[in-house]
C-alpha positions as CSV (number, residue, x, y, z in Angstrom):
1,M,-30.3,4.1,-7.9
2,L,-32.3,1.5,-7.5
3,F,-31.9,-1.9,-7.0
4,S,-34.4,-4.8,-6.5
5,G,-33.7,-7.2,-3.4
6,V,-34.5,-11.0,-3.4
7,H,-34.5,-13.7,0.0
8,I,-34.2,-16.7,-0.4
9,V,-35.2,-19.3,2.5
10,S,-34.0,-23.1,3.2
11,N,-37.4,-24.7,4.8
12,H,-41.0,-23.6,5.9
13,T,-39.4,-23.4,9.5
14,E,-37.3,-20.1,8.7
15,A,-39.8,-18.5,6.1
16,I,-42.0,-18.5,9.4
17,K,-39.4,-16.6,11.0
18,N,-37.8,-14.5,8.2
19,F,-41.0,-13.5,6.6
20,T,-42.2,-11.5,9.9
21,K,-38.5,-10.0,10.3
22,L,-38.7,-8.6,6.8
23,K,-41.7,-6.8,7.7
24,K,-40.2,-5.8,10.4
25,I,-37.3,-4.1,8.3
26,L,-38.8,-3.2,4.8
27,I,-41.8,-1.9,6.4
28,D,-40.7,1.7,5.5
29,C,-40.0,1.6,2.2
30,E,-40.8,3.6,-0.8
31,W,-42.0,0.5,-2.9
32,F,-42.3,-2.7,-0.5
33,D,-45.5,-4.0,-1.5
34,L,-46.1,-6.0,1.6
35,S,-49.3,-8.0,-0.3
36,Q,-46.3,-9.6,-2.6
37,L,-44.3,-10.7,0.3
38,E,-47.4,-12.5,1.6
39,K,-48.4,-13.4,-1.4
40,Q,-45.0,-15.2,-2.3
41,Y,-45.3,-16.6,1.8
42,L,-48.6,-18.1,1.3
43,E,-47.5,-19.9,-1.8
44,G,-44.7,-21.7,-0.1
45,K,-41.6,-20.3,-2.1
46,F,-38.7,-20.2,-1.0
47,T,-37.1,-17.4,-3.6
48,W,-38.8,-13.7,-2.3
49,D,-38.7,-11.2,-5.1
50,L,-38.7,-8.1,-2.6
51,G,-39.2,-5.3,-5.3
52,Q,-37.2,-2.6,-5.9
53,F,-35.3,-0.2,-3.5
54,L,-33.9,3.0,-3.4
55,D,-29.9,3.3,-2.5
56,I,-30.5,4.7,0.8
57,E,-33.0,1.9,1.4
58,V,-30.7,-0.8,1.0
59,E,-27.7,0.8,3.6
60,R,-30.6,0.9,6.3
61,I,-31.5,-2.4,5.0
62,N,-28.1,-4.1,5.5
63,E,-28.1,-2.2,8.7
64,K,-30.7,-3.9,10.0
65,C,-30.2,-7.6,8.3
66,R,-27.1,-7.7,10.6
67,E,-28.7,-6.9,13.4
68,L,-31.9,-9.7,12.8
69,S,-28.9,-12.0,10.9
70,I,-31.5,-12.4,7.7
71,Q,-29.9,-11.8,4.2
72,I,-30.9,-10.2,1.1
73,T,-29.4,-9.9,-1.7
74,F,-29.6,-6.0,-3.3
75,D,-29.2,-6.1,-7.5
76,R,-28.3,-2.7,-9.0
77,K,-31.5,-2.1,-11.7
78,V,-30.0,-0.8,-14.8
79,A,-31.5,2.0,-16.5
80,G,-34.3,1.4,-18.8
81,S,-35.4,-1.7,-16.8
82,E,-37.7,-0.7,-14.8
83,N,-40.6,-2.4,-16.7
């Protein structure tokens, strides 16, 4: 099962801290694209599309997020919507 992940920051200071945390949390995920996260960060966006994640990755990510006090919102992808 696939999930899409999104992270929202409220200001530039939070973006700096959370960019570093997210790199650490997501680097081992199969479809995570660090260059896309870096692009969104450098463009000053406050809503970051983190890409697609497997259900087993979501469990691990949520544990790490709790440890590092960061939140990622995951939405289950509907079959056939992998565009």
